[in-house]
Structures are given as structure tokens and as C-alpha cells.
CHARMM internal coordinates of N, CA and C (Angstrom, degrees):
IC EDIT
DIST 1 N 1 CA 1.4838
DIST 1 CA 1 C 1.5390
ANGL 1 N 1 CA 1 C 107.81
DIST 1 C 2 N 1.3476
ANGL 1 CA 1 C 2 N 114.87
DIHE 1 N 1 CA 1 C 2 N 134.40
DIST 2 N 2 CA 1.4344
ANGL 1 C 2 N 2 CA 118.85
DIHE 1 CA 1 C 2 N 2 CA -178.56
DIST 2 CA 2 C 1.5062
ANGL 2 N 2 CA 2 C 111.03
DIHE 1 C 2 N 2 CA 2 C -82.52
DIST 2 C 3 N 1.3718
ANGL 2 CA 2 C 3 N 118.02
DIHE 2 N 2 CA 2 C 3 N 137.81
DIST 3 N 3 CA 1.4114
ANGL 2 C 3 N 3 CA 125.85
DIHE 2 CA 2 C 3 N 3 CA -179.01
DIST 3 CA 3 C 1.5703
ANGL 3 N 3 CA 3 C 108.94
DIHE 2 C 3 N 3 CA 3 C -86.37
DIST 3 C 4 N 1.3047
ANGL 3 CA 3 C 4 N 115.59
DIHE 3 N 3 CA 3 C 4 N 126.01
DIST 4 N 4 CA 1.4783
ANGL 3 C 4 N 4 CA 120.42
DIHE 3 CA 3 C 4 N 4 CA -176.70
DIST 4 CA 4 C 1.5851
ANGL 4 N 4 CA 4 C 105.02
DIHE 3 C 4 N 4 CA 4 C -90.98
DIST 4 C 5 N 1.3704
ANGL 4 CA 4 C 5 N 116.28
DIHE 4 N 4 CA 4 C 5 N 128.95
DIST 5 N 5 CA 1.4787
ANGL 4 C 5 N 5 CA 119.56
DIHE 4 CA 4 C 5 N 5 CA 178.01
DIST 5 CA 5 C 1.5429
ANGL 5 N 5 CA 5 C 108.05
DIHE 4 C 5 N 5 CA 5 C -59.98
DIST 5 C 6 N 1.2871
ANGL 5 CA 5 C 6 N 115.55
DIHE 5 N 5 CA 5 C 6 N 146.55
DIST 6 N 6 CA 1.5106
ANGL 5 C 6 N 6 CA 122.58
DIHE 5 CA 5 C 6 N 6 CA -175.46
DIST 6 CA 6 C 1.5277
ANGL 6 N 6 CA 6 C 111.66
DIHE 5 C 6 N 6 CA 6 C -62.72
DIST 6 C 7 N 1.2991
ANGL 6 CA 6 C 7 N 119.69
DIHE 6 N 6 CA 6 C 7 N -27.10
DIST 7 N 7 CA 1.4612
ANGL 6 C 7 N 7 CA 123.67
DIHE 6 CA 6 C 7 N 7 CA -176.92
DIST 7 CA 7 C 1.5829
ANGL 7 N 7 CA 7 C 110.30
DIHE 6 C 7 N 7 CA 7 C -79.00
DIST 7 C 8 N 1.3539
ANGL 7 CA 7 C 8 N 114.04
DIHE 7 N 7 CA 7 C 8 N -14.52
DIST 8 N 8 CA 1.4306
ANGL 7 C 8 N 8 CA 119.80
DIHE 7 CA 7 C 8 N 8 CA -178.46
DIST 8 CA 8 C 1.5920
ANGL 8 N 8 CA 8 C 111.28
DIHE 7 C 8 N 8 CA 8 C -101.53
DIST 8 C 9 N 1.3271
ANGL 8 CA 8 C 9 N 117.63
DIHE 8 N 8 CA 8 C 9 N -8.67
DIST 9 N 9 CA 1.4369
ANGL 8 C 9 N 9 CA 118.42
DIHE 8 CA 8 C 9 N 9 CA -177.91
DIST 9 CA 9 C 1.5402
ANGL 9 N 9 CA 9 C 109.21
DIHE 8 C 9 N 9 CA 9 C -80.86
DIST 9 C 10 N 1.3175
ANGL 9 CA 9 C 10 N 115.25
DIHE 9 N 9 CA 9 C 10 N 145.05
DIST 10 N 10 CA 1.4861
ANGL 9 C 10 N 10 CA 120.01
DIHE 9 CA 9 C 10 N 10 CA -179.23
DIST 10 CA 10 C 1.5702
ANGL 10 N 10 CA 10 C 108.19
DIHE 9 C 10 N 10 CA 10 C -85.55
DIST 10 C 11 N 1.3487
ANGL 10 CA 10 C 11 N 117.75
DIHE 10 N 10 CA 10 C 11 N -31.14
DIST 11 N 11 CA 1.4539
ANGL 10 C 11 N 11 CA 121.90
DIHE 10 CA 10 C 11 N 11 CA 179.95
DIST 11 CA 11 C 1.5148
ANGL 11 N 11 CA 11 C 109.31
DIHE 10 C 11 N 11 CA 11 C -125.10
DIST 11 C 12 N 1.3098
ANGL 11 CA 11 C 12 N 115.41
DIHE 11 N 11 CA 11 C 12 N 136.04
DIST 12 N 12 CA 1.4694
ANGL 11 C 12 N 12 CA 120.18
DIHE 11 CA 11 C 12 N 12 CA -179.43
DIST 12 CA 12 C 1.4914
ANGL 12 N 12 CA 12 C 110.92
DIHE 11 C 12 N 12 CA 12 C -116.36
DIST 12 C 13 N 1.3435
ANGL 12 CA 12 C 13 N 116.07
DIHE 12 N 12 CA 12 C 13 N 146.30
DIST 13 N 13 CA 1.4657
ANGL 12 C 13 N 13 CA 117.07
DIHE 12 CA 12 C 13 N 13 CA 168.23
DIST 13 CA 13 C 1.5263
ANGL 13 N 13 CA 13 C 110.34
DIHE 12 C 13 N 13 CA 13 C -70.48
DIST 13 C 14 N 1.3351
ANGL 13 CA 13 C 14 N 113.85
DIHE 13 N 13 CA 13 C 14 N 166.02
DIST 14 N 14 CA 1.4999
ANGL 13 C 14 N 14 CA 116.15
DIHE 13 CA 13 C 14 N 14 CA 177.21
DIST 14 CA 14 C 1.4759
ANGL 14 N 14 CA 14 C 114.83
DIHE 13 C 14 N 14 CA 14 C -53.25
DIST 14 C 15 N 1.3354
ANGL 14 CA 14 C 15 N 114.97
DIHE 14 N 14 CA 14 C 15 N -41.12
DIST 15 N 15 CA 1.4701
ANGL 14 C 15 N 15 CA 122.41
DIHE 14 CA 14 C 15 N 15 CA -178.05
DIST 15 CA 15 C 1.4647
ANGL 15 N 15 CA 15 C 109.98
DIHE 14 C 15 N 15 CA 15 C -64.51
DIST 15 C 16 N 1.4108
ANGL 15 CA 15 C 16 N 118.09
DIHE 15 N 15 CA 15 C 16 N -46.10
DIST 16 N 16 CA 1.4651
ANGL 15 C 16 N 16 CA 124.50
DIHE 15 CA 15 C 16 N 16 CA -179.79
DIST 16 CA 16 C 1.5087
ANGL 16 N 16 CA 16 C 110.24
DIHE 15 C 16 N 16 CA 16 C -63.89
DIST 16 C 17 N 1.3377
ANGL 16 CA 16 C 17 N 118.19
DIHE 16 N 16 CA 16 C 17 N -43.21
DIST 17 N 17 CA 1.4549
ANGL 16 C 17 N 17 CA 125.29
DIHE 16 CA 16 C 17 N 17 CA 178.17
DIST 17 CA 17 C 1.5041
ANGL 17 N 17 CA 17 C 109.89
DIHE 16 C 17 N 17 CA 17 C -59.00
DIST 17 C 18 N 1.3268
ANGL 17 CA 17 C 18 N 115.64
DIHE 17 N 17 CA 17 C 18 N -46.30
DIST 18 N 18 CA 1.5073
ANGL 17 C 18 N 18 CA 120.09
DIHE 17 CA 17 C 18 N 18 CA -178.41
DIST 18 CA 18 C 1.4859
ANGL 18 N 18 CA 18 C 109.80
DIHE 17 C 18 N 18 CA 18 C -61.02
DIST 18 C 19 N 1.3365
ANGL 18 CA 18 C 19 N 119.56
DIHE 18 N 18 CA 18 C 19 N -44.27
DIST 19 N 19 CA 1.4332
ANGL 18 C 19 N 19 CA 124.72
DIHE 18 CA 18 C 19 N 19 CA 179.73
DIST 19 CA 19 C 1.5256
ANGL 19 N 19 CA 19 C 110.74
DIHE 18 C 19 N 19 CA 19 C -67.02
DIST 19 C 20 N 1.3316
ANGL 19 CA 19 C 20 N 117.21
DIHE 19 N 19 CA 19 C 20 N -43.23
DIST 20 N 20 CA 1.4592
ANGL 19 C 20 N 20 CA 121.55
DIHE 19 CA 19 C 20 N 20 CA -174.99
DIST 20 CA 20 C 1.5829
ANGL 20 N 20 CA 20 C 112.84
DIHE 19 C 20 N 20 CA 20 C -69.53
DIST 20 C 21 N 1.3696
ANGL 20 CA 20 C 21 N 115.73
DIHE 20 N 20 CA 20 C 21 N -44.17
DIST 21 N 21 CA 1.4429
ANGL 20 C 21 N 21 CA 124.10
DIHE 20 CA 20 C 21 N 21 CA -174.41
DIST 21 CA 21 C 1.5586
ANGL 21 N 21 CA 21 C 110.82
DIHE 20 C 21 N 21 CA 21 C -93.64
DIST 21 C 22 N 1.2935
ANGL 21 CA 21 C 22 N 120.36
DIHE 21 N 21 CA 21 C 22 N -14.60
DIST 22 N 22 CA 1.4561
ANGL 21 C 22 N 22 CA 120.21
DIHE 21 CA 21 C 22 N 22 CA -176.34
DIST 22 CA 22 C 1.5059
ANGL 22 N 22 CA 22 C 114.16
DIHE 21 C 22 N 22 CA 22 C 70.65
DIST 22 C 23 N 1.3535
ANGL 22 CA 22 C 23 N 115.62
DIHE 22 N 22 CA 22 C 23 N 31.68
DIST 23 N 23 CA 1.4549
ANGL 22 C 23 N 23 CA 123.27
DIHE 22 CA 22 C 23 N 23 CA 178.25
DIST 23 CA 23 C 1.5406
ANGL 23 N 23 CA 23 C 106.59
DIHE 22 C 23 N 23 CA 23 C -114.94
DIST 23 C 24 N 1.3574
ANGL 23 CA 23 C 24 N 116.83
DIHE 23 N 23 CA 23 C 24 N 141.53
DIST 24 N 24 CA 1.4638
ANGL 23 C 24 N 24 CA 119.84
DIHE 23 CA 23 C 24 N 24 CA -179.56
DIST 24 CA 24 C 1.5197
ANGL 24 N 24 CA 24 C 115.31
DIHE 23 C 24 N 24 CA 24 C -65.24
DIST 24 C 25 N 1.2867
ANGL 24 CA 24 C 25 N 115.01
DIHE 24 N 24 CA 24 C 25 N 153.05
DIST 25 N 25 CA 1.4628
ANGL 24 C 25 N 25 CA 121.74
DIHE 24 CA 24 C 25 N 25 CA -179.66
DIST 25 CA 25 C 1.5361
ANGL 25 N 25 CA 25 C 110.52
DIHE 24 C 25 N 25 CA 25 C -60.58
DIST 25 C 26 N 1.3161
ANGL 25 CA 25 C 26 N 117.07
DIHE 25 N 25 CA 25 C 26 N -43.25
DIST 26 N 26 CA 1.4499
ANGL 25 C 26 N 26 CA 121.20
DIHE 25 CA 25 C 26 N 26 CA 179.98
DIST 26 CA 26 C 1.5124
ANGL 26 N 26 CA 26 C 115.35
DIHE 25 C 26 N 26 CA 26 C -63.78
DIST 26 C 27 N 1.3423
ANGL 26 CA 26 C 27 N 113.34
DIHE 26 N 26 CA 26 C 27 N -36.15
DIST 27 N 27 CA 1.4469
ANGL 26 C 27 N 27 CA 121.92
DIHE 26 CA 26 C 27 N 27 CA 179.11
DIST 27 CA 27 C 1.5620
ANGL 27 N 27 CA 27 C 108.55
DIHE 26 C 27 N 27 CA 27 C -70.74
DIST 27 C 28 N 1.2940
ANGL 27 CA 27 C 28 N 118.99
DIHE 27 N 27 CA 27 C 28 N -40.25
DIST 28 N 28 CA 1.4017
ANGL 27 C 28 N 28 CA 122.40
DIHE 27 CA 27 C 28 N 28 CA 176.77
DIST 28 CA 28 C 1.5552
ANGL 28 N 28 CA 28 C 114.83
DIHE 27 C 28 N 28 CA 28 C -63.68
DIST 28 C 29 N 1.3949
ANGL 28 CA 28 C 29 N 110.76
DIHE 28 N 28 CA 28 C 29 N -39.65
DIST 29 N 29 CA 1.5110
ANGL 28 C 29 N 29 CA 116.59
DIHE 28 CA 28 C 29 N 29 CA 175.89
DIST 29 CA 29 C 1.5148
ANGL 29 N 29 CA 29 C 110.16
DIHE 28 C 29 N 29 CA 29 C -65.63
DIST 29 C 30 N 1.2637
ANGL 29 CA 29 C 30 N 116.33
DIHE 29 N 29 CA 29 C 30 N -41.94
DIST 30 N 30 CA 1.4919
ANGL 29 C 30 N 30 CA 119.01
DIHE 29 CA 29 C 30 N 30 CA 179.35
DIST 30 CA 30 C 1.5396
ANGL 30 N 30 CA 30 C 110.90
DIHE 29 C 30 N 30 CA 30 C -62.33
DIST 30 C 31 N 1.3452
ANGL 30 CA 30 C 31 N 116.32
DIHE 30 N 30 CA 30 C 31 N -43.16
DIST 31 N 31 CA 1.4773
ANGL 30 C 31 N 31 CA 120.68
DIHE 30 CA 30 C 31 N 31 CA 178.98
DIST 31 CA 31 C 1.5296
ANGL 31 N 31 CA 31 C 112.45
DIHE 30 C 31 N 31 CA 31 C -64.87
DIST 31 C 32 N 1.2680
ANGL 31 CA 31 C 32 N 117.85
DIHE 31 N 31 CA 31 C 32 N -36.13
DIST 32 N 32 CA 1.4701
ANGL 31 C 32 N 32 CA 122.88
DIHE 31 CA 31 C 32 N 32 CA -175.49
DIST 32 CA 32 C 1.4723
ANGL 32 N 32 CA 32 C 110.87
DIHE 31 C 32 N 32 CA 32 C -88.10
DIST 32 C 33 N 1.2886
ANGL 32 CA 32 C 33 N 121.37
DIHE 32 N 32 CA 32 C 33 N -4.45
DIST 33 N 33 CA 1.4847
ANGL 32 C 33 N 33 CA 121.36
DIHE 32 CA 32 C 33 N 33 CA 174.66
DIST 33 CA 33 C 1.4740
ANGL 33 N 33 CA 33 C 114.70
DIHE 32 C 33 N 33 CA 33 C -78.41
DIST 33 C 34 N 1.3151
ANGL 33 CA 33 C 34 N 116.49
DIHE 33 N 33 CA 33 C 34 N -17.32
DIST 34 N 34 CA 1.5237
ANGL 33 C 34 N 34 CA 124.29
DIHE 33 CA 33 C 34 N 34 CA -179.13
DIST 34 CA 34 C 1.5195
ANGL 34 N 34 CA 34 C 107.38
DIHE 33 C 34 N 34 CA 34 C -67.37
DIST 34 C 35 N 1.3381
ANGL 34 CA 34 C 35 N 115.58
DIHE 34 N 34 CA 34 C 35 N 138.76
DIST 35 N 35 CA 1.4589
ANGL 34 C 35 N 35 CA 121.81
DIHE 34 CA 34 C 35 N 35 CA -177.61
DIST 35 CA 35 C 1.5796
ANGL 35 N 35 CA 35 C 109.87
DIHE 34 C 35 N 35 CA 35 C -67.43
DIST 35 C 36 N 1.3076
ANGL 35 CA 35 C 36 N 118.32
DIHE 35 N 35 CA 35 C 36 N -28.44
DIST 36 N 36 CA 1.4759
ANGL 35 C 36 N 36 CA 120.68
DIHE 35 CA 35 C 36 N 36 CA -177.20
DIST 36 CA 36 C 1.5293
ANGL 36 N 36 CA 36 C 113.29
DIHE 35 C 36 N 36 CA 36 C -93.60
DIST 36 C 37 N 1.2824
ANGL 36 CA 36 C 37 N 115.97
DIHE 36 N 36 CA 36 C 37 N 16.55
DIST 37 N 37 CA 1.5124
ANGL 36 C 37 N 37 CA 121.81
DIHE 36 CA 36 C 37 N 37 CA -179.72
DIST 37 CA 37 C 1.5383
ANGL 37 N 37 CA 37 C 109.37
DIHE 36 C 37 N 37 CA 37 C -66.88
DIST 37 C 38 N 1.2792
ANGL 37 CA 37 C 38 N 118.97
DIHE 37 N 37 CA 37 C 38 N 116.84
DIST 38 N 38 CA 1.4415
ANGL 37 C 38 N 38 CA 123.70
DIHE 37 CA 37 C 38 N 38 CA -175.22
DIST 38 CA 38 C 1.5465
ANGL 38 N 38 CA 38 C 110.98
DIHE 37 C 38 N 38 CA 38 C -89.91
DIST 38 C 39 N 1.2199
ANGL 38 CA 38 C 39 N 121.69
DIHE 38 N 38 CA 38 C 39 N -9.05
DIST 39 N 39 CA 1.5161
ANGL 38 C 39 N 39 CA 124.09
DIHE 38 CA 38 C 39 N 39 CA -176.26
DIST 39 CA 39 C 1.4776
ANGL 39 N 39 CA 39 C 115.24
DIHE 38 C 39 N 39 CA 39 C -112.03
DIST 39 C 40 N 1.3724
ANGL 39 CA 39 C 40 N 118.11
DIHE 39 N 39 CA 39 C 40 N 12.73
DIST 40 N 40 CA 1.4303
ANGL 39 C 40 N 40 CA 119.29
DIHE 39 CA 39 C 40 N 40 CA 177.69
DIST 40 CA 40 C 1.4770
ANGL 40 N 40 CA 40 C 109.14
DIHE 39 C 40 N 40 CA 40 C -109.94
DIST 40 C 41 N 1.3083
ANGL 40 CA 40 C 41 N 116.72
DIHE 40 N 40 CA 40 C 41 N 142.86
DIST 41 N 41 CA 1.4952
ANGL 40 C 41 N 41 CA 126.14
DIHE 40 CA 40 C 41 N 41 CA 175.74
DIST 41 CA 41 C 1.5304
ANGL 41 N 41 CA 41 C 107.45
DIHE 40 C 41 N 41 CA 41 C -121.22
DIST 41 C 42 N 1.3828
ANGL 41 CA 41 C 42 N 115.04
DIHE 41 N 41 CA 41 C 42 N 117.75
DIST 42 N 42 CA 1.4565
ANGL 41 C 42 N 42 CA 119.92
DIHE 41 CA 41 C 42 N 42 CA -179.55
DIST 42 CA 42 C 1.5168
ANGL 42 N 42 CA 42 C 107.71
DIHE 41 C 42 N 42 CA 42 C -93.60
DIST 42 C 43 N 1.3367
ANGL 42 CA 42 C 43 N 116.83
DIHE 42 N 42 CA 42 C 43 N 130.52
DIST 43 N 43 CA 1.4297
ANGL 42 C 43 N 43 CA 123.97
DIHE 42 CA 42 C 43 N 43 CA 170.08
DIST 43 CA 43 C 1.5065
ANGL 43 N 43 CA 43 C 107.17
DIHE 42 C 43 N 43 CA 43 C -121.60
DIST 43 C 44 N 1.2833
ANGL 43 CA 43 C 44 N 114.65
DIHE 43 N 43 CA 43 C 44 N 93.77
DIST 44 N 44 CA 1.5234
ANGL 43 C 44 N 44 CA 119.35
DIHE 43 CA 43 C 44 N 44 CA -170.24
DIST 44 CA 44 C 1.5034
ANGL 44 N 44 CA 44 C 106.47
DIHE 43 C 44 N 44 CA 44 C 66.31
DIST 44 C 45 N 1.2697
ANGL 44 CA 44 C 45 N 116.77
DIHE 44 N 44 CA 44 C 45 N -119.07
DIST 45 N 45 CA 1.4775
ANGL 44 C 45 N 45 CA 121.81
DIHE 44 CA 44 C 45 N 45 CA -179.93
DIST 45 CA 45 C 1.5390
ANGL 45 N 45 CA 45 C 112.93
DIHE 44 C 45 N 45 CA 45 C -102.02
DIST 45 C 46 N 1.3812
ANGL 45 CA 45 C 46 N 113.70
DIHE 45 N 45 CA 45 C 46 N -1.91
DIST 46 N 46 CA 1.4649
ANGL 45 C 46 N 46 CA 119.27
DIHE 45 CA 45 C 46 N 46 CA -178.39
DIST 46 CA 46 C 1.5526
ANGL 46 N 46 CA 46 C 105.91
DIHE 45 C 46 N 46 CA 46 C -87.88
DIST 46 C 47 N 1.3385
ANGL 46 CA 46 C 47 N 116.44
DIHE 46 N 46 CA 46 C 47 N 134.50
DIST 47 N 47 CA 1.4640
ANGL 46 C 47 N 47 CA 121.39
DIHE 46 CA 46 C 47 N 47 CA 175.80
DIST 47 CA 47 C 1.4986
ANGL 47 N 47 CA 47 C 113.52
DIHE 46 C 47 N 47 CA 47 C -106.70
DIST 47 C 48 N 1.2761
ANGL 47 CA 47 C 48 N 120.24
DIHE 47 N 47 CA 47 C 48 N 132.64
DIST 48 N 48 CA 1.3950
ANGL 47 C 48 N 48 CA 124.48
DIHE 47 CA 47 C 48 N 48 CA 176.67
DIST 48 CA 48 C 1.5861
ANGL 48 N 48 CA 48 C 109.33
DIHE 47 C 48 N 48 CA 48 C -117.61
DIST 48 C 49 N 1.3037
ANGL 48 CA 48 C 49 N 118.71
DIHE 48 N 48 CA 48 C 49 N 145.69
DIST 49 N 49 CA 1.4315
ANGL 48 C 49 N 49 CA 123.65
DIHE 48 CA 48 C 49 N 49 CA 178.21
DIST 49 CA 49 C 1.4986
ANGL 49 N 49 CA 49 C 109.17
DIHE 48 C 49 N 49 CA 49 C -96.13
DIST 49 C 50 N 1.3989
ANGL 49 CA 49 C 50 N 117.44
DIHE 49 N 49 CA 49 C 50 N 125.54
DIST 50 N 50 CA 1.3554
ANGL 49 C 50 N 50 CA 123.22
DIHE 49 CA 49 C 50 N 50 CA 177.54
DIST 50 CA 50 C 1.5929
ANGL 50 N 50 CA 50 C 105.53
DIHE 49 C 50 N 50 CA 50 C -77.59
DIST 50 C 51 N 1.3657
ANGL 50 CA 50 C 51 N 114.61
DIHE 50 N 50 CA 50 C 51 N 108.14
DIST 51 N 51 CA 1.4637
ANGL 50 C 51 N 51 CA 120.16
DIHE 50 CA 50 C 51 N 51 CA -169.30
DIST 51 CA 51 C 1.5184
ANGL 51 N 51 CA 51 C 114.24
DIHE 50 C 51 N 51 CA 51 C -56.73
DIST 51 C 52 N 1.3735
ANGL 51 CA 51 C 52 N 116.43
DIHE 51 N 51 CA 51 C 52 N -52.28
DIST 52 N 52 CA 1.4345
ANGL 51 C 52 N 52 CA 119.30
DIHE 51 CA 51 C 52 N 52 CA -176.52
DIST 52 CA 52 C 1.5905
ANGL 52 N 52 CA 52 C 112.21
DIHE 51 C 52 N 52 CA 52 C -66.20
DIST 52 C 53 N 1.3068
ANGL 52 CA 52 C 53 N 114.66
DIHE 52 N 52 CA 52 C 53 N -40.29
DIST 53 N 53 CA 1.4989
ANGL 52 C 53 N 53 CA 117.55
DIHE 52 CA 52 C 53 N 53 CA 175.40
DIST 53 CA 53 C 1.5171
ANGL 53 N 53 CA 53 C 111.67
DIHE 52 C 53 N 53 CA 53 C -62.93
DIST 53 C 54 N 1.3353
ANGL 53 CA 53 C 54 N 116.22
DIHE 53 N 53 CA 53 C 54 N -38.84
DIST 54 N 54 CA 1.4894
ANGL 53 C 54 N 54 CA 117.63
DIHE 53 CA 53 C 54 N 54 CA 178.89
DIST 54 CA 54 C 1.4482
ANGL 54 N 54 CA 54 C 112.77
DIHE 53 C 54 N 54 CA 54 C -68.74
DIST 54 C 55 N 1.3971
ANGL 54 CA 54 C 55 N 118.48
DIHE 54 N 54 CA 54 C 55 N -35.86
DIST 55 N 55 CA 1.4083
ANGL 54 C 55 N 55 CA 122.04
DIHE 54 CA 54 C 55 N 55 CA 173.51
DIST 55 CA 55 C 1.4854
ANGL 55 N 55 CA 55 C 112.84
DIHE 54 C 55 N 55 CA 55 C -61.90
DIST 55 C 56 N 1.3456
ANGL 55 CA 55 C 56 N 117.26
DIHE 55 N 55 CA 55 C 56 N -43.16
DIST 56 N 56 CA 1.4521
ANGL 55 C 56 N 56 CA 120.63
DIHE 55 CA 55 C 56 N 56 CA 175.30
DIST 56 CA 56 C 1.5309
ANGL 56 N 56 CA 56 C 112.36
DIHE 55 C 56 N 56 CA 56 C -62.73
DIST 56 C 57 N 1.2985
ANGL 56 CA 56 C 57 N 118.62
DIHE 56 N 56 CA 56 C 57 N -39.19
DIST 57 N 57 CA 1.4642
ANGL 56 C 57 N 57 CA 124.39
DIHE 56 CA 56 C 57 N 57 CA 177.67
DIST 57 CA 57 C 1.5275
ANGL 57 N 57 CA 57 C 109.55
DIHE 56 C 57 N 57 CA 57 C -61.39
DIST 57 C 58 N 1.3079
ANGL 57 CA 57 C 58 N 116.62
DIHE 57 N 57 CA 57 C 58 N -47.27
DIST 58 N 58 CA 1.4505
ANGL 57 C 58 N 58 CA 122.24
DIHE 57 CA 57 C 58 N 58 CA 179.97
DIST 58 CA 58 C 1.5175
ANGL 58 N 58 CA 58 C 115.55
DIHE 57 C 58 N 58 CA 58 C -64.67
DIST 58 C 59 N 1.3329
ANGL 58 CA 58 C 59 N 115.36
DIHE 58 N 58 CA 58 C 59 N -32.86
DIST 59 N 59 CA 1.4009
ANGL 58 C 59 N 59 CA 122.04
DIHE 58 CA 58 C 59 N 59 CA 177.53
DIST 59 CA 59 C 1.6019
ANGL 59 N 59 CA 59 C 110.76
DIHE 58 C 59 N 59 CA 59 C -60.19
DIST 59 C 60 N 1.2918
ANGL 59 CA 59 C 60 N 115.23
DIHE 59 N 59 CA 59 C 60 N -32.94
DIST 60 N 60 CA 1.4887
ANGL 59 C 60 N 60 CA 121.58
DIHE 59 CA 59 C 60 N 60 CA -173.73
DIST 60 CA 60 C 1.5421
ANGL 60 N 60 CA 60 C 112.04
DIHE 59 C 60 N 60 CA 60 C -90.10
DIST 60 C 61 N 1.3618
ANGL 60 CA 60 C 61 N 117.30
DIHE 60 N 60 CA 60 C 61 N -12.86
DIST 61 N 61 CA 1.4746
ANGL 60 C 61 N 61 CA 120.17
DIHE 60 CA 60 C 61 N 61 CA -175.24
DIST 61 CA 61 C 1.4973
ANGL 61 N 61 CA 61 C 112.14
DIHE 60 C 61 N 61 CA 61 C -90.06
DIST 61 C 62 N 1.3224
ANGL 61 CA 61 C 62 N 113.55
DIHE 61 N 61 CA 61 C 62 N 148.48
DIST 62 N 62 CA 1.4691
ANGL 61 C 62 N 62 CA 121.84
DIHE 61 CA 61 C 62 N 62 CA 170.49
DIST 62 CA 62 C 1.5039
ANGL 62 N 62 CA 62 C 110.47
DIHE 61 C 62 N 62 CA 62 C -86.45
DIST 62 C 63 N 1.3239
ANGL 62 CA 62 C 63 N 116.08
DIHE 62 N 62 CA 62 C 63 N -40.79
DIST 63 N 63 CA 1.4851
ANGL 62 C 63 N 63 CA 123.13
DIHE 62 CA 62 C 63 N 63 CA -178.94
DIST 63 CA 63 C 1.5088
ANGL 63 N 63 CA 63 C 107.10
DIHE 62 C 63 N 63 CA 63 C -149.37
DIST 63 C 64 N 1.3440
ANGL 63 CA 63 C 64 N 113.49
DIHE 63 N 63 CA 63 C 64 N 158.99
DIST 64 N 64 CA 1.5351
ANGL 63 C 64 N 64 CA 117.32
DIHE 63 CA 63 C 64 N 64 CA 175.15
DIST 64 CA 64 C 1.5647
ANGL 64 N 64 CA 64 C 106.72
DIHE 63 C 64 N 64 CA 64 C -130.32
END
COOR INIT
IC SEED 1 N 1 CA 1 C
IC BUILD
């Protein structure tokens, strides 16, 4: 099975997103627990971060 580079993935695990964006795992979990979170994709109990949506979200933020 071919490994896809992290910068080409459309959805990232919490661990991948933490490494890619430099934000802690606990902070990402807290952010994605909100009901109105537009950049989280739930697959059962597993949460994935929509990379492009999260990049757009971060562009608009002053702090997280």
C-alpha cells in the first residue's frame, strides 16, 4: 500500500494535524468537540480534520 504524504491528504487524523499545524492534540480535541465545528469529519467515534477547511479557519483567526 502506497503512503500518501501528509500535505496531499484531504483529511488528517488528530495526530497528523497536530504535527502538520503545530497545535497540540488536546487543543485540537477541544476545538473539534464543539457542535458548530466546520472542519471536523466524524467516522463513528473517530474524528478527522478537514485539512483545507482547517487552513481556511486558521487564516481568519488571531489566536487559538
